[in-house]
N, C-alpha and C positions, 0 to 999 in steps of 0.2 A: 538249977543245969550242972550237970558234972560236968569235971573239965573234958572227958573222953565225949560227951553229947557237944560242947561246945566247938570239936575239933570239927564231929561229925557236920555241924551246922554251918562252921566256915569254909570247909570242903564243899561242902552242896551250893554254900554263894558263890565258891570261885567258878562253879561250873555253870550256875544261871549266869553270871556276868560273860565268862565265856560263850555262852551256849544263845543266850537269849538277848541281851545288849544289843549284838553286832544287828540282830531283827530289827531290832527297836529304834535304832538309830537310822538304819536303812530305812524302814517303813514310816516311820512317823517325825522324827528328828530332819531326815532329810527334805520330806514332803514340806514339814513346817516351814525351812531354809528358804525352800523355793517359794511359798507363796510369801512369808515374809519381805523378800525382795522384790517379787512382784508389785507388789503392795505395796510399798515403800517408791517405788520409782515412778508406778503409775500415779499414785492418789498424791503426790508431794513433789516429784520432779526432782527428788535428790538423791546424790550419788552416796556411796558408802561414806566416804567422809563428811560429809554433811552437807557439801556445797550443792549448788542447784546447776543442772544441766543447763546448755547453752540453749536459748531461747531458739524458737522454730523461723527461721530464716523468712525474713520478707523482700529478700532481692528479688527481682522479679526473675520469673522463668516461661519456658513457652511449656505452651500446649496441644495438644491436638483438639482434645475434648472429645476424643472418641474411642477412649481405652475403657478397660473398665475400672481403672484407678482416675481416669478425667470424666468419667459421664457426666457427673454430676457438675464440673466446673464448664462444660460444655454446652449445659442446659442452662447454667445460671448466667454464662457470660455471651454464649453465641448461638441462643436458638433461635435468634430473629434478624430478619436482614439489618435493619435499623440497630439493633444489639451491633452484628457481626461488622457495622461500619464506625463504629466508635473504636473500635480496636484496632491497636498496633499489629502488625501483619508479619511474619518472616518465613524466607521459603530456605527450606535446608535440603540435602540432600542425603538420602537415605536409602540405604541396600540399592542403588544405583539409578534412583527415581529423586523426581523432586517433589517435595512436601510443605503442604502449606500449615504454620503454626500460628499461634497466637499469644501475646504477649500476656500472663497474668501479671499486673503491676503489684499485688501484697504478698509474692512468692510462696513458699509452699507455705508459709502461715494463713493466707486467705483461700488456699486449698482446702485446707483442714477445717476454715470455718464454712464453708462452702458445703463440706462431707457431712457437718453437724459435730465435729469433732471439737473437743477442748483447746485452746491455744494460748492458755497461762503458763503452763510449763512443761517439756517436755517429756511424753509416757512413752513413748517408741509403740505406739499403736496407731495404725493404719490400715494394713491388710490384717492384721493381726496373727501372720506367720510365725513372728520371731517369739512369741507370746507364747503360743500353743505347741510351740516344739520346744521352750525350756522346759528342762527337769533336772532329773536325776540318768545321768551319760554312764556312770559305771562305779562300782564300788568294790574294794578291794581288803582283802581282812589278812592282817598278818598277825605275831603273836602281839598281844596287849595293845593291839593296834588296827583301826578300821579307817577308810580312805574313802571319802564320798565324792566325787568328782559333777558339779553342776553344768550344764551348758545346754546345748542346742541338741537335743536329741537326733535330728536329723540334719545333713548338710544345709539345705536352705537357711533355719534357724540360726545354727551355728554362723552363718555366712553373715547372716545379719547381725548377731551379735557381734562379731569382732571386726565389720565395717563400722557402727556404731561407738565401738568401743574406739577405735581410730580416731575416730572423727572427733569426739570427744575429749582424746587424751586421758581416759579413764576407765578400767575397766566398767561399763553399767552394771553387772551382775554382780560384783564383789559384795561380800556382806559385812553388815557394819558390825563394831564393837556392841555395841548394844543387842544388835540382833543375837551375836555370839553367846552373848550374857544369857540372853530369854532360853536359846537352847542348854547351854550348860545346865541351866536349872530342870531344863525337863530330865535332863540325865539324869543328876541328881534323886532327883524325885522318883522316876523308875528304879535306880540303885536302891533308895530308901525302902520302897514298896517291896522290895525281893528281901531286905533285911527285916522291915516287918514281916512278914511272909513266912520267915523261918524261924521267928521267936529270937531274934538278936538284937531288938530295940530295947 
């Protein structure tokens, strides 16, 4: 390869990195980050620092057993006269009227168990609304830099992410150091592909 050919190839490499790498980062790297974060949280219940999220609460809670989220609890604990007679009941004011609610002694953990959901670790998965809305919120390309922001792509999802993060005392969707290293390897591999394609390896 002559010096002139080498210069042309390095110029072509620079153009590929400026043109193609941001697309790769947005379409492949950012979406891989989303999958890594959700998979780690949902399967292990661990935050980006490696610690566990707080366990699901076993503090007794009130339920009507009649809403979409509490229907299974109602069927399991209060679907017969004899079952209802064994429950503790409370009357609370709701929108100007009295509402009868029963106590779920095992709290939210018991609600999840009745719903057939795991309780071994916190995965923030019940209505699925938060995770279904989690993804790439925006991307920003600047000279020699591309910024991708992850979060809730709709207000409901972002509200749940914010509320759960506040409750946990840690951002639940932060990426870990090991995940960042995996993503960096993806970028390095893609740049190497450009280098090989241009015959610079």
